[in-house]
CHARMM-style PDB file with segment names, atoms N, HN, CA, C and O in Angstrom:
ATOM      1  N   MET     1     118.708 115.348  25.123  1.00  0.00      PROA
ATOM      2  CA  MET     1     117.513 115.747  24.422  1.00  0.00      PROA
ATOM      3  C   MET     1     116.295 115.425  25.271  1.00  0.00      PROA
ATOM      4  O   MET     1     116.242 114.383  25.925  1.00  0.00      PROA
ATOM      5  N   MET     2     115.342 116.300  25.259  1.00  0.00      PROA
ATOM      6  HN  MET     2     115.385 117.146  24.728  1.00  0.00      PROA
ATOM      7  CA  MET     2     114.106 116.092  26.011  1.00  0.00      PROA
ATOM      8  C   MET     2     112.928 116.033  25.044  1.00  0.00      PROA
ATOM      9  O   MET     2     112.907 116.728  24.028  1.00  0.00      PROA
ATOM     10  N   ASP     3     111.946 115.189  25.377  1.00  0.00      PROA
ATOM     11  HN  ASP     3     111.964 114.624  26.202  1.00  0.00      PROA
ATOM     12  CA  ASP     3     110.727 115.177  24.579  1.00  0.00      PROA
ATOM     13  C   ASP     3     109.739 116.180  25.153  1.00  0.00      PROA
ATOM     14  O   ASP     3     110.077 116.939  26.062  1.00  0.00      PROA
ATOM     15  N   LEU     4     108.526 116.186  24.627  1.00  0.00      PROA
ATOM     16  HN  LEU     4     108.252 115.570  23.888  1.00  0.00      PROA
ATOM     17  CA  LEU     4     107.534 117.161  25.057  1.00  0.00      PROA
ATOM     18  C   LEU     4     107.106 116.979  26.507  1.00  0.00      PROA
ATOM     19  O   LEU     4     106.608 117.923  27.120  1.00  0.00      PROA
ATOM     20  N   ASN     5     107.287 115.798  27.063  1.00  0.00      PROA
ATOM     21  HN  ASN     5     107.692 115.031  26.565  1.00  0.00      PROA
ATOM     22  CA  ASN     5     106.907 115.521  28.448  1.00  0.00      PROA
ATOM     23  C   ASN     5     108.047 115.758  29.434  1.00  0.00      PROA
ATOM     24  O   ASN     5     107.903 115.494  30.627  1.00  0.00      PROA
ATOM     25  N   GLY     6     109.170 116.253  28.940  1.00  0.00      PROA
ATOM     26  HN  GLY     6     109.286 116.468  27.970  1.00  0.00      PROA
ATOM     27  CA  GLY     6     110.305 116.518  29.812  1.00  0.00      PROA
ATOM     28  C   GLY     6     111.155 115.298  30.120  1.00  0.00      PROA
ATOM     29  O   GLY     6     112.023 115.352  30.991  1.00  0.00      PROA
ATOM     30  N   LYS     7     110.915 114.197  29.416  1.00  0.00      PROA
ATOM     31  HN  LYS     7     110.210 114.154  28.709  1.00  0.00      PROA
ATOM     32  CA  LYS     7     111.699 112.978  29.620  1.00  0.00      PROA
ATOM     33  C   LYS     7     112.862 112.953  28.631  1.00  0.00      PROA
ATOM     34  O   LYS     7     112.792 113.566  27.566  1.00  0.00      PROA
ATOM     35  N   THR     8     113.916 112.253  28.983  1.00  0.00      PROA
ATOM     36  HN  THR     8     113.973 111.755  29.849  1.00  0.00      PROA
ATOM     37  CA  THR     8     115.054 112.118  28.095  1.00  0.00      PROA
ATOM     38  C   THR     8     114.659 111.290  26.884  1.00  0.00      PROA
ATOM     39  O   THR     8     114.127 110.188  27.014  1.00  0.00      PROA
ATOM     40  N   GLU     9     114.925 111.831  25.713  1.00  0.00      PROA
ATOM     41  HN  GLU     9     115.358 112.727  25.607  1.00  0.00      PROA
ATOM     42  CA  GLU     9     114.612 111.128  24.471  1.00  0.00      PROA
ATOM     43  C   GLU     9     115.765 110.179  24.156  1.00  0.00      PROA
ATOM     44  O   GLU     9     116.927 110.583  24.155  1.00  0.00      PROA
ATOM     45  N   ILE    10     115.439 108.930  23.892  1.00  0.00      PROA
ATOM     46  HN  ILE    10     114.495 108.602  23.892  1.00  0.00      PROA
ATOM     47  CA  ILE    10     116.446 107.919  23.593  1.00  0.00      PROA
ATOM     48  C   ILE    10     116.738 107.955  22.093  1.00  0.00      PROA
ATOM     49  O   ILE    10     115.807 107.894  21.290  1.00  0.00      PROA
ATOM     50  N   PRO    11     118.012 108.052  21.697  1.00  0.00      PROA
ATOM     51  CA  PRO    11     118.333 108.030  20.264  1.00  0.00      PROA
ATOM     52  C   PRO    11     117.993 106.673  19.651  1.00  0.00      PROA
ATOM     53  O   PRO    11     117.801 105.688  20.364  1.00  0.00      PROA
ATOM     54  N   TYR    12     117.922 106.635  18.343  1.00  0.00      PROA
ATOM     55  HN  TYR    12     118.077 107.435  17.764  1.00  0.00      PROA
ATOM     56  CA  TYR    12     117.619 105.400  17.622  1.00  0.00      PROA
ATOM     57  C   TYR    12     118.598 104.302  18.047  1.00  0.00      PROA
ATOM     58  O   TYR    12     119.803 104.530  18.151  1.00  0.00      PROA
ATOM     59  N   ILE    13     118.058 103.118  18.286  1.00  0.00      PROA
ATOM     60  HN  ILE    13     117.079 102.933  18.201  1.00  0.00      PROA
ATOM     61  CA  ILE    13     118.873 101.967  18.680  1.00  0.00      PROA
ATOM     62  C   ILE    13     118.886 100.997  17.514  1.00  0.00      PROA
ATOM     63  O   ILE    13     117.846 100.470  17.119  1.00  0.00      PROA
ATOM     64  N   ASP    14     120.056 100.768  16.973  1.00  0.00      PROA
ATOM     65  HN  ASP    14     120.901 101.196  17.294  1.00  0.00      PROA
ATOM     66  CA  ASP    14     120.202  99.853  15.850  1.00  0.00      PROA
ATOM     67  C   ASP    14     120.003  98.420  16.339  1.00  0.00      PROA
ATOM     68  O   ASP    14     120.654  98.003  17.296  1.00  0.00      PROA
ATOM     69  N   PRO    15     119.113  97.659  15.698  1.00  0.00      PROA
ATOM     70  CA  PRO    15     118.883  96.276  16.120  1.00  0.00      PROA
ATOM     71  C   PRO    15     120.155  95.424  16.122  1.00  0.00      PROA
ATOM     72  O   PRO    15     120.262  94.482  16.908  1.00  0.00      PROA
ATOM     73  N   SER    16     121.112  95.740  15.256  1.00  0.00      PROA
ATOM     74  HN  SER    16     121.025  96.505  14.618  1.00  0.00      PROA
ATOM     75  CA  SER    16     122.359  94.959  15.248  1.00  0.00      PROA
ATOM     76  C   SER    16     123.151  95.181  16.535  1.00  0.00      PROA
ATOM     77  O   SER    16     123.843  94.273  16.996  1.00  0.00      PROA
ATOM     78  N   LEU    17     123.061  96.370  17.117  1.00  0.00      PROA
ATOM     79  HN  LEU    17     122.499  97.108  16.743  1.00  0.00      PROA
ATOM     80  CA  LEU    17     123.703  96.619  18.407  1.00  0.00      PROA
ATOM     81  C   LEU    17     123.067  95.750  19.482  1.00  0.00      PROA
ATOM     82  O   LEU    17     123.763  95.131  20.287  1.00  0.00      PROA
ATOM     83  N   LEU    18     121.748  95.709  19.488  1.00  0.00      PROA
ATOM     84  HN  LEU    18     121.183  96.212  18.834  1.00  0.00      PROA
ATOM     85  CA  LEU    18     121.041  94.904  20.482  1.00  0.00      PROA
ATOM     86  C   LEU    18     121.393  93.425  20.328  1.00  0.00      PROA
ATOM     87  O   LEU    18     121.584  92.724  21.322  1.00  0.00      PROA
ATOM     88  N   LYS    19     121.479  92.951  19.088  1.00  0.00      PROA
ATOM     89  HN  LYS    19     121.325  93.520  18.280  1.00  0.00      PROA
ATOM     90  CA  LYS    19     121.853  91.556  18.837  1.00  0.00      PROA
ATOM     91  C   LYS    19     123.262  91.275  19.357  1.00  0.00      PROA
ATOM     92  O   LYS    19     123.505  90.236  19.972  1.00  0.00      PROA
ATOM     93  N   ALA    20     124.185  92.198  19.110  1.00  0.00      PROA
ATOM     94  HN  ALA    20     123.988  93.041  18.610  1.00  0.00      PROA
ATOM     95  CA  ALA    20     125.558  92.019  19.581  1.00  0.00      PROA
ATOM     96  C   ALA    20     125.615  91.985  21.107  1.00  0.00      PROA
ATOM     97  O   ALA    20     126.338  91.170  21.680  1.00  0.00      PROA
ATOM     98  N   LEU    21     124.860  92.863  21.768  1.00  0.00      PROA
ATOM     99  HN  LEU    21     124.273  93.525  21.303  1.00  0.00      PROA
ATOM    100  CA  LEU    21     124.828  92.868  23.233  1.00  0.00      PROA
ATOM    101  C   LEU    21     124.244  91.567  23.777  1.00  0.00      PROA
ATOM    102  O   LEU    21     124.704  91.054  24.798  1.00  0.00      PROA
ATOM    103  N   GLU    22     123.234  91.038  23.097  1.00  0.00      PROA
ATOM    104  HN  GLU    22     122.860  91.455  22.268  1.00  0.00      PROA
ATOM    105  CA  GLU    22     122.643  89.759  23.516  1.00  0.00      PROA
ATOM    106  C   GLU    22     123.677  88.638  23.449  1.00  0.00      PROA
ATOM    107  O   GLU    22     123.688  87.744  24.296  1.00  0.00      PROA
ATOM    108  N   GLU    23     124.547  88.690  22.435  1.00  0.00      PROA
ATOM    109  HN  GLU    23     124.538  89.415  21.747  1.00  0.00      PROA
ATOM    110  CA  GLU    23     125.574  87.657  22.284  1.00  0.00      PROA
ATOM    111  C   GLU    23     126.687  87.816  23.320  1.00  0.00      PROA
ATOM    112  O   GLU    23     127.197  86.828  23.850  1.00  0.00      PROA
ATOM    113  N   VAL    24     127.056  89.055  23.602  1.00  0.00      PROA
ATOM    114  HN  VAL    24     126.642  89.857  23.172  1.00  0.00      PROA
ATOM    115  CA  VAL    24     128.142  89.308  24.552  1.00  0.00      PROA
ATOM    116  C   VAL    24     127.688  89.059  25.991  1.00  0.00      PROA
ATOM    117  O   VAL    24     128.454  88.555  26.811  1.00  0.00      PROA
ATOM    118  N   PHE    25     126.433  89.417  26.290  1.00  0.00      PROA
ATOM    119  HN  PHE    25     125.810  89.826  25.624  1.00  0.00      PROA
ATOM    120  CA  PHE    25     125.887  89.274  27.642  1.00  0.00      PROA
ATOM    121  C   PHE    25     124.637  88.387  27.608  1.00  0.00      PROA
ATOM    122  O   PHE    25     123.527  88.877  27.816  1.00  0.00      PROA
ATOM    123  N   PRO    26     124.809  87.080  27.346  1.00  0.00      PROA
ATOM    124  CA  PRO    26     123.640  86.201  27.231  1.00  0.00      PROA
ATOM    125  C   PRO    26     122.990  85.950  28.594  1.00  0.00      PROA
ATOM    126  O   PRO    26     123.601  86.132  29.646  1.00  0.00      PROA
ATOM    127  N   GLN    27     121.726  85.524  28.528  1.00  0.00      PROA
ATOM    128  HN  GLN    27     121.229  85.376  27.673  1.00  0.00      PROA
ATOM    129  CA  GLN    27     121.066  85.123  29.764  1.00  0.00      PROA
ATOM    130  C   GLN    27     121.757  83.864  30.267  1.00  0.00      PROA
ATOM    131  O   GLN    27     122.188  83.026  29.475  1.00  0.00      PROA
ATOM    132  N   SER    28     121.861  83.736  31.569  1.00  0.00      PROA
ATOM    133  HN  SER    28     121.512  84.417  32.212  1.00  0.00      PROA
ATOM    134  CA  SER    28     122.557  82.593  32.163  1.00  0.00      PROA
ATOM    135  C   SER    28     121.706  81.938  33.232  1.00  0.00      PROA
ATOM    136  O   SER    28     120.880  82.576  33.884  1.00  0.00      PROA
ATOM    137  N   ASP    29     121.934  80.656  33.389  1.00  0.00      PROA
ATOM    138  HN  ASP    29     122.605  80.138  32.859  1.00  0.00      PROA
ATOM    139  CA  ASP    29     121.350  79.930  34.510  1.00  0.00      PROA
ATOM    140  C   ASP    29     122.420  79.847  35.589  1.00  0.00      PROA
ATOM    141  O   ASP    29     123.609  79.741  35.289  1.00  0.00      PROA
ATOM    142  N   PHE    30     121.996  79.894  36.824  1.00  0.00      PROA
ATOM    143  HN  PHE    30     121.030  79.980  37.067  1.00  0.00      PROA
ATOM    144  CA  PHE    30     122.946  79.875  37.929  1.00  0.00      PROA
ATOM    145  C   PHE    30     122.657  78.704  38.859  1.00  0.00      PROA
ATOM    146  O   PHE    30     121.557  78.153  38.885  1.00  0.00      PROA
ATOM    147  N   THR    31     123.680  78.350  39.616  1.00  0.00      PROA
ATOM    148  HN  THR    31     124.574  78.798  39.596  1.00  0.00      PROA
ATOM    149  CA  THR    31     123.535  77.280  40.597  1.00  0.00      PROA
ATOM    150  C   THR    31     123.260  77.904  41.963  1.00  0.00      PROA
ATOM    151  O   THR    31     123.445  79.107  42.147  1.00  0.00      PROA
ATOM    152  N   PRO    32     122.823  77.099  42.908  1.00  0.00      PROA
ATOM    153  CA  PRO    32     122.593  77.632  44.256  1.00  0.00      PROA
ATOM    154  C   PRO    32     123.858  78.194  44.910  1.00  0.00      PROA
ATOM    155  O   PRO    32     123.767  78.954  45.874  1.00  0.00      PROA
ATOM    156  N   THR    33     125.018  77.831  44.403  1.00  0.00      PROA
ATOM    157  HN  THR    33     125.091  77.214  43.620  1.00  0.00      PROA
ATOM    158  CA  THR    33     126.268  78.315  45.004  1.00  0.00      PROA
ATOM    159  C   THR    33     126.767  79.617  44.372  1.00  0.00      PROA
ATOM    160  O   THR    33     127.783  80.162  44.804  1.00  0.00      PROA
ATOM    161  N   THR    34     126.068  80.116  43.363  1.00  0.00      PROA
ATOM    162  HN  THR    34     125.242  79.673  43.012  1.00  0.00      PROA
ATOM    163  CA  THR    34     126.469  81.372  42.732  1.00  0.00      PROA
ATOM    164  C   THR    34     126.325  82.508  43.729  1.00  0.00      PROA
ATOM    165  O   THR    34     125.301  82.636  44.399  1.00  0.00      PROA
ATOM    166  N   GLY    35     127.348  83.320  43.821  1.00  0.00      PROA
ATOM    167  HN  GLY    35     128.181  83.217  43.277  1.00  0.00      PROA
ATOM    168  CA  GLY    35     127.345  84.427  44.773  1.00  0.00      PROA
ATOM    169  C   GLY    35     126.357  85.525  44.396  1.00  0.00      PROA
ATOM    170  O   GLY    35     126.037  85.730  43.226  1.00  0.00      PROA
ATOM    171  N   VAL    36     125.889  86.218  45.418  1.00  0.00      PROA
ATOM    172  HN  VAL    36     126.149  86.052  46.369  1.00  0.00      PROA
ATOM    173  CA  VAL    36     124.925  87.298  45.213  1.00  0.00      PROA
ATOM    174  C   VAL    36     125.531  88.396  44.348  1.00  0.00      PROA
ATOM    175  O   VAL    36     124.840  88.963  43.501  1.00  0.00      PROA
ATOM    176  N   ARG    37     126.786  88.699  44.543  1.00  0.00      PROA
ATOM    177  HN  ARG    37     127.348  88.239  45.231  1.00  0.00      PROA
ATOM    178  CA  ARG    37     127.447  89.738  43.738  1.00  0.00      PROA
ATOM    179  C   ARG    37     127.442  89.368  42.259  1.00  0.00      PROA
ATOM    180  O   ARG    37     127.195  90.222  41.407  1.00  0.00      PROA
ATOM    181  N   ASP    38     127.713  88.103  41.951  1.00  0.00      PROA
ATOM    182  HN  ASP    38     127.914  87.410  42.643  1.00  0.00      PROA
ATOM    183  CA  ASP    38     127.682  87.650  40.554  1.00  0.00      PROA
ATOM    184  C   ASP    38     126.267  87.754  39.981  1.00  0.00      PROA
ATOM    185  O   ASP    38     126.085  88.156  38.831  1.00  0.00      PROA
ATOM    186  N   LEU    39     125.282  87.394  40.776  1.00  0.00      PROA
ATOM    187  HN  LEU    39     125.429  87.068  41.710  1.00  0.00      PROA
ATOM    188  CA  LEU    39     123.882  87.506  40.332  1.00  0.00      PROA
ATOM    189  C   LEU    39     123.521  88.965  40.077  1.00  0.00      PROA
ATOM    190  O   LEU    39     122.927  89.287  39.048  1.00  0.00      PROA
ATOM    191  N   ASP    40     123.873  89.839  41.002  1.00  0.00      PROA
ATOM    192  HN  ASP    40     124.355  89.577  41.838  1.00  0.00      PROA
ATOM    193  CA  ASP    40     123.573  91.261  40.849  1.00  0.00      PROA
ATOM    194  C   ASP    40     124.222  91.831  39.586  1.00  0.00      PROA
ATOM    195  O   ASP    40     123.598  92.583  38.838  1.00  0.00      PROA
ATOM    196  N   PHE    41     125.467  91.464  39.366  1.00  0.00      PROA
ATOM    197  HN  PHE    41     125.974  90.853  39.974  1.00  0.00      PROA
ATOM    198  CA  PHE    41     126.194  91.962  38.202  1.00  0.00      PROA
ATOM    199  C   PHE    41     125.512  91.509  36.918  1.00  0.00      PROA
ATOM    200  O   PHE    41     125.295  92.311  36.010  1.00  0.00      PROA
ATOM    201  N   HSD    42     125.174  90.220  36.842  1.00  0.00      PROA
ATOM    202  HN  HSD    42     125.350  89.569  37.579  1.00  0.00      PROA
ATOM    203  CA  HSD    42     124.515  89.674  35.651  1.00  0.00      PROA
ATOM    204  C   HSD    42     123.157  90.322  35.421  1.00  0.00      PROA
ATOM    205  O   HSD    42     122.850  90.736  34.303  1.00  0.00      PROA
ATOM    206  N   TYR    43     122.347  90.412  36.461  1.00  0.00      PROA
ATOM    207  HN  TYR    43     122.597  90.075  37.369  1.00  0.00      PROA
ATOM    208  CA  TYR    43     121.008  90.967  36.286  1.00  0.00      PROA
ATOM    209  C   TYR    43     121.046  92.470  36.009  1.00  0.00      PROA
ATOM    210  O   TYR    43     120.112  93.009  35.416  1.00  0.00      PROA
ATOM    211  N   GLY    44     122.097  93.140  36.421  1.00  0.00      PROA
ATOM    212  HN  GLY    44     122.856  92.702  36.902  1.00  0.00      PROA
ATOM    213  CA  GLY    44     122.271  94.537  36.042  1.00  0.00      PROA
ATOM    214  C   GLY    44     122.519  94.672  34.545  1.00  0.00      PROA
ATOM    215  O   GLY    44     121.957  95.549  33.889  1.00  0.00      PROA
ATOM    216  N   GLN    45     123.363  93.799  34.014  1.00  0.00      PROA
ATOM    217  HN  GLN    45     123.819  93.087  34.547  1.00  0.00      PROA
ATOM    218  CA  GLN    45     123.613  93.792  32.570  1.00  0.00      PROA
ATOM    219  C   GLN    45     122.328  93.494  31.811  1.00  0.00      PROA
ATOM    220  O   GLN    45     121.995  94.165  30.835  1.00  0.00      PROA
ATOM    221  N   ARG    46     121.621  92.484  32.273  1.00  0.00      PROA
ATOM    222  HN  ARG    46     121.891  91.938  33.066  1.00  0.00      PROA
ATOM    223  CA  ARG    46     120.386  92.076  31.584  1.00  0.00      PROA
ATOM    224  C   ARG    46     119.321  93.159  31.687  1.00  0.00      PROA
ATOM    225  O   ARG    46     118.515  93.321  30.771  1.00  0.00      PROA
ATOM    226  N   SER    47     119.307  93.890  32.775  1.00  0.00      PROA
ATOM    227  HN  SER    47     119.962  93.759  33.519  1.00  0.00      PROA
ATOM    228  CA  SER    47     118.341  94.967  32.944  1.00  0.00      PROA
ATOM    229  C   SER    47     118.539  96.034  31.867  1.00  0.00      PROA
ATOM    230  O   SER    47     117.565  96.548  31.316  1.00  0.00      PROA
ATOM    231  N   VAL    48     119.787  96.364  31.570  1.00  0.00      PROA
ATOM    232  HN  VAL    48     120.578  95.947  32.017  1.00  0.00      PROA
ATOM    233  CA  VAL    48     120.072  97.345  30.527  1.00  0.00      PROA
ATOM    234  C   VAL    48     119.627  96.808  29.167  1.00  0.00      PROA
ATOM    235  O   VAL    48     119.026  97.539  28.379  1.00  0.00      PROA
ATOM    236  N   ILE    49     119.914  95.553  28.891  1.00  0.00      PROA
ATOM    237  HN  ILE    49     120.402  94.959  29.531  1.00  0.00      PROA
ATOM    238  CA  ILE    49     119.513  94.957  27.618  1.00  0.00      PROA
ATOM    239  C   ILE    49     117.989  94.931  27.503  1.00  0.00      PROA
ATOM    240  O   ILE    49     117.446  95.238  26.442  1.00  0.00      PROA
ATOM    241  N   ASN    50     117.302  94.572  28.574  1.00  0.00      PROA
ATOM    242  HN  ASN    50     117.744  94.323  29.436  1.00  0.00      PROA
ATOM    243  CA  ASN    50     115.840  94.552  28.540  1.00  0.00      PROA
ATOM    244  C   ASN    50     115.274  95.953  28.311  1.00  0.00      PROA
ATOM    245  O   ASN    50     114.286  96.110  27.593  1.00  0.00      PROA
ATOM    246  N   TYR    51     115.884  96.959  28.910  1.00  0.00      PROA
ATOM    247  HN  TYR    51     116.686  96.831  29.493  1.00  0.00      PROA
ATOM    248  CA  TYR    51     115.452  98.339  28.700  1.00  0.00      PROA
ATOM    249  C   TYR    51     115.624  98.731  27.233  1.00  0.00      PROA
ATOM    250  O   TYR    51     114.730  99.331  26.636  1.00  0.00      PROA
ATOM    251  N   LEU    52     116.774  98.390  26.658  1.00  0.00      PROA
ATOM    252  HN  LEU    52     117.500  97.902  27.142  1.00  0.00      PROA
ATOM    253  CA  LEU    52     117.021  98.713  25.257  1.00  0.00      PROA
ATOM    254  C   LEU    52     116.051  97.976  24.339  1.00  0.00      PROA
ATOM    255  O   LEU    52     115.585  98.541  23.349  1.00  0.00      PROA
ATOM    256  N   LYS    53     115.743  96.721  24.658  1.00  0.00      PROA
ATOM    257  HN  LYS    53     116.121  96.262  25.462  1.00  0.00      PROA
ATOM    258  CA  LYS    53     114.746  95.969  23.876  1.00  0.00      PROA
ATOM    259  C   LYS    53     113.402  96.681  23.889  1.00  0.00      PROA
ATOM    260  O   LYS    53     112.739  96.797  22.859  1.00  0.00      PROA
ATOM    261  N   HSD    54     113.013  97.148  25.047  1.00  0.00      PROA
ATOM    262  HN  HSD    54     113.551  97.054  25.885  1.00  0.00      PROA
ATOM    263  CA  HSD    54     111.746  97.861  25.181  1.00  0.00      PROA
ATOM    264  C   HSD    54     111.768  99.143  24.348  1.00  0.00      PROA
ATOM    265  O   HSD    54     110.780  99.474  23.693  1.00  0.00      PROA
ATOM    266  N   GLN    55     112.880  99.859  24.372  1.00  0.00      PROA
ATOM    267  HN  GLN    55     113.683  99.590  24.904  1.00  0.00      PROA
ATOM    268  CA  GLN    55     112.991 101.081  23.586  1.00  0.00      PROA
ATOM    269  C   GLN    55     112.926 100.791  22.087  1.00  0.00      PROA
ATOM    270  O   GLN    55     112.336 101.566  21.334  1.00  0.00      PROA
ATOM    271  N   VAL    56     113.523  99.689  21.650  1.00  0.00      PROA
ATOM    272  HN  VAL    56     114.002  99.060  22.262  1.00  0.00      PROA
ATOM    273  CA  VAL    56     113.450  99.292  20.238  1.00  0.00      PROA
ATOM    274  C   VAL    56     111.996  99.005  19.864  1.00  0.00      PROA
ATOM    275  O   VAL    56     111.546  99.394  18.786  1.00  0.00      PROA
ATOM    276  N   GLN    57     111.260  98.328  20.745  1.00  0.00      PROA
ATOM    277  HN  GLN    57     111.625  98.011  21.621  1.00  0.00      PROA
ATOM    278  CA  GLN    57     109.839  98.070  20.477  1.00  0.00      PROA
ATOM    279  C   GLN    57     109.079  99.382  20.319  1.00  0.00      PROA
ATOM    280  O   GLN    57     108.275  99.527  19.399  1.00  0.00      PROA
ATOM    281  N   ILE    58     109.324 100.322  21.196  1.00  0.00      PROA
ATOM    282  HN  ILE    58     109.977 100.204  21.944  1.00  0.00      PROA
ATOM    283  CA  ILE    58     108.650 101.621  21.118  1.00  0.00      PROA
ATOM    284  C   ILE    58     109.012 102.321  19.809  1.00  0.00      PROA
ATOM    285  O   ILE    58     108.145 102.887  19.145  1.00  0.00      PROA
ATOM    286  N   GLN    59     110.288 102.281  19.441  1.00  0.00      PROA
ATOM    287  HN  GLN    59     110.993 101.821  19.981  1.00  0.00      PROA
ATOM    288  CA  GLN    59     110.731 102.954  18.228  1.00  0.00      PROA
ATOM    289  C   GLN    59     110.142 102.321  16.972  1.00  0.00      PROA
ATOM    290  O   GLN    59     109.971 102.991  15.954  1.00  0.00      PROA
ATOM    291  N   ASN    60     109.833 101.027  17.048  1.00  0.00      PROA
ATOM    292  HN  ASN    60     109.971 100.482  17.875  1.00  0.00      PROA
ATOM    293  CA  ASN    60     109.329 100.322  15.872  1.00  0.00      PROA
ATOM    294  C   ASN    60     107.818 100.242  15.802  1.00  0.00      PROA
ATOM    295  O   ASN    60     107.272  99.697  14.844  1.00  0.00      PROA
ATOM    296  N   GLU    61     107.133 100.779  16.804  1.00  0.00      PROA
ATOM    297  HN  GLU    61     107.577 101.222  17.583  1.00  0.00      PROA
ATOM    298  CA  GLU    61     105.675 100.749  16.788  1.00  0.00      PROA
ATOM    299  C   GLU    61     105.147 101.595  15.641  1.00  0.00      PROA
ATOM    300  O   GLU    61     105.681 102.656  15.319  1.00  0.00      PROA
ATOM    301  N   ASN    62     104.106 101.100  15.053  1.00  0.00      PROA
ATOM    302  HN  ASN    62     103.672 100.238  15.315  1.00  0.00      PROA
ATOM    303  CA  ASN    62     103.440 101.858  13.993  1.00  0.00      PROA
ATOM    304  C   ASN    62     102.663 102.983  14.639  1.00  0.00      PROA
ATOM    305  O   ASN    62     102.000 102.774  15.656  1.00  0.00      PROA
ATOM    306  N   ILE    63     102.730 104.151  14.076  1.00  0.00      PROA
ATOM    307  HN  ILE    63     103.268 104.321  13.251  1.00  0.00      PROA
ATOM    308  CA  ILE    63     102.048 105.310  14.661  1.00  0.00      PROA
ATOM    309  C   ILE    63     100.536 105.113  14.708  1.00  0.00      PROA
ATOM    310  O   ILE    63      99.855 105.783  15.485  1.00  0.00      PROA
ATOM    311  N   LEU    64     100.004 104.214  13.899  1.00  0.00      PROA
ATOM    312  HN  LEU    64     100.557 103.670  13.268  1.00  0.00      PROA
ATOM    313  CA  LEU    64      98.556 103.985  13.859  1.00  0.00      PROA
ATOM    314  C   LEU    64      98.080 103.030  14.941  1.00  0.00      PROA
ATOM    315  O   LEU    64      96.876 102.919  15.173  1.00  0.00      PROA
ATOM    316  N   THR    65      98.999 102.335  15.610  1.00  0.00      PROA
ATOM    317  HN  THR    65      99.977 102.425  15.421  1.00  0.00      PROA
ATOM    318  CA  THR    65      98.567 101.359  16.625  1.00  0.00      PROA
ATOM    319  C   THR    65      98.568 101.959  18.003  1.00  0.00      PROA
ATOM    320  OT1 THR    65      98.232 101.278  18.972  1.00  0.00      PROA
TER     321      THR     65
END
């Protein structure tokens, strides 16, 4: 689906899905010995969750604000 600006329209994101993803892929602290591949993998997961959080904020904004 495309919006009026030609961008892909994101379907409604249920907050319970976002909560479940947060539980399955929690933020983690790492040690200096953690491998770069492990860091990349984790931050890739978190990047998707952060994107979805942002989309939920957009979806929940009041049209008057």
